[in-house]
TORKOL-4160 file (C-alpha; in steps of 0.2 Angstrom, whole numbers, padded with zeros to 4 digits, m for minus):
77
<pt num="1" X="0071" Y="0054" Z="m0012"/>
<pt num="2" X="0063" Y="0040" Z="m0003"/>
<pt num="3" X="0074" Y="0030" Z="0008"/>
<pt num="4" X="0080" Y="0011" Z="0005"/>
<pt num="5" X="0069" Y="0006" Z="0019"/>
<pt num="6" X="0053" Y="0015" Z="0012"/>
<pt num="7" X="0057" Y="0006" Z="m0005"/>
<pt num="8" X="0058" Y="m0012" Z="0003"/>
<pt num="9" X="0041" Y="m0006" Z="0013"/>
<pt num="10" X="0033" Y="m0002" Z="m0003"/>
<pt num="11" X="0040" Y="m0019" Z="m0012"/>
<pt num="12" X="0034" Y="m0028" Z="0004"/>
<pt num="13" X="0016" Y="m0021" Z="0005"/>
<pt num="14" X="0014" Y="m0023" Z="m0012"/>
<pt num="15" X="0019" Y="m0041" Z="m0014"/>
<pt num="16" X="0008" Y="m0046" Z="0000"/>
<pt num="17" X="m0007" Y="m0036" Z="m0007"/>
<pt num="18" X="m0004" Y="m0046" Z="m0025"/>
<pt num="19" X="m0004" Y="m0063" Z="m0014"/>
<pt num="20" X="m0018" Y="m0061" Z="m0002"/>
<pt num="21" X="m0028" Y="m0052" Z="m0014"/>
<pt num="22" X="m0027" Y="m0063" Z="m0027"/>
<pt num="23" X="m0032" Y="m0076" Z="m0015"/>
<pt num="24" X="m0047" Y="m0069" Z="m0006"/>
<pt num="25" X="m0053" Y="m0066" Z="m0025"/>
<pt num="26" X="m0049" Y="m0083" Z="m0032"/>
<pt num="27" X="m0058" Y="m0090" Z="m0015"/>
<pt num="28" X="m0074" Y="m0081" Z="m0019"/>
<pt num="29" X="m0071" Y="m0071" Z="m0002"/>
<pt num="30" X="m0072" Y="m0055" Z="m0012"/>
<pt num="31" X="m0080" Y="m0050" Z="m0028"/>
<pt num="32" X="m0080" Y="m0036" Z="m0038"/>
<pt num="33" X="m0091" Y="m0027" Z="m0051"/>
<pt num="34" X="m0080" Y="m0027" Z="m0067"/>
<pt num="35" X="m0092" Y="m0011" Z="m0074"/>
<pt num="36" X="m0083" Y="m0001" Z="m0059"/>
<pt num="37" X="m0065" Y="m0006" Z="m0062"/>
<pt num="38" X="m0052" Y="0001" Z="m0075"/>
<pt num="39" X="m0049" Y="m0017" Z="m0081"/>
<pt num="40" X="m0030" Y="m0018" Z="m0076"/>
<pt num="41" X="m0025" Y="m0032" Z="m0067"/>
<pt num="42" X="m0013" Y="m0042" Z="m0058"/>
<pt num="43" X="m0018" Y="m0060" Z="m0058"/>
<pt num="44" X="m0036" Y="m0057" Z="m0051"/>
<pt num="45" X="m0033" Y="m0042" Z="m0042"/>
<pt num="46" X="m0037" Y="m0026" Z="m0049"/>
<pt num="47" X="m0026" Y="m0012" Z="m0050"/>
<pt num="48" X="m0035" Y="m0001" Z="m0039"/>
<pt num="49" X="m0032" Y="m0013" Z="m0024"/>
<pt num="50" X="m0015" Y="m0008" Z="m0026"/>
<pt num="51" X="m0019" Y="0010" Z="m0025"/>
<pt num="52" X="m0023" Y="0007" Z="m0005"/>
<pt num="53" X="m0005" Y="0000" Z="m0002"/>
<pt num="54" X="0004" Y="0014" Z="m0011"/>
<pt num="55" X="m0007" Y="0027" Z="m0004"/>
<pt num="56" X="m0002" Y="0018" Z="0014"/>
<pt num="57" X="0016" Y="0018" Z="0012"/>
<pt num="58" X="0016" Y="0036" Z="0007"/>
<pt num="59" X="0002" Y="0043" Z="0020"/>
<pt num="60" X="0008" Y="0033" Z="0035"/>
<pt num="61" X="0027" Y="0041" Z="0037"/>
<pt num="62" X="0020" Y="0058" Z="0034"/>
<pt num="63" X="0006" Y="0057" Z="0048"/>
<pt num="64" X="0020" Y="0046" Z="0060"/>
<pt num="65" X="0032" Y="0062" Z="0057"/>
<pt num="66" X="0018" Y="0075" Z="0060"/>
<pt num="67" X="0011" Y="0067" Z="0074"/>
<pt num="68" X="0028" Y="0061" Z="0082"/>
<pt num="69" X="0029" Y="0071" Z="0100"/>
<pt num="70" X="0047" Y="0064" Z="0102"/>
<pt num="71" X="0058" Y="0078" Z="0108"/>
<pt num="72" X="0071" Y="0082" Z="0095"/>
<pt num="73" X="0089" Y="0088" Z="0098"/>
<pt num="74" X="0090" Y="0105" Z="0090"/>
<pt num="75" X="0095" Y="0103" Z="0071"/>
<pt num="76" X="0086" Y="0085" Z="0069"/>
<pt num="77" X="0073" Y="0084" Z="0058"/>
């Protein structure tokens, strides 16, 4: 089960994605070919943009733990 900190991070990243993706799409900085999208949007932001955020929140802690070279005491994970 993910920790409370993980859920807070996920909510924060998704919120920032929602805000800033909508802003850059609205401002015309980014444009999408609608024929290549699923068609589900949050404001102007396609749902595909949120996949990156969710993936990052999942994969970064896994990679962090895998590459962490900090010595551990016996019994710590």
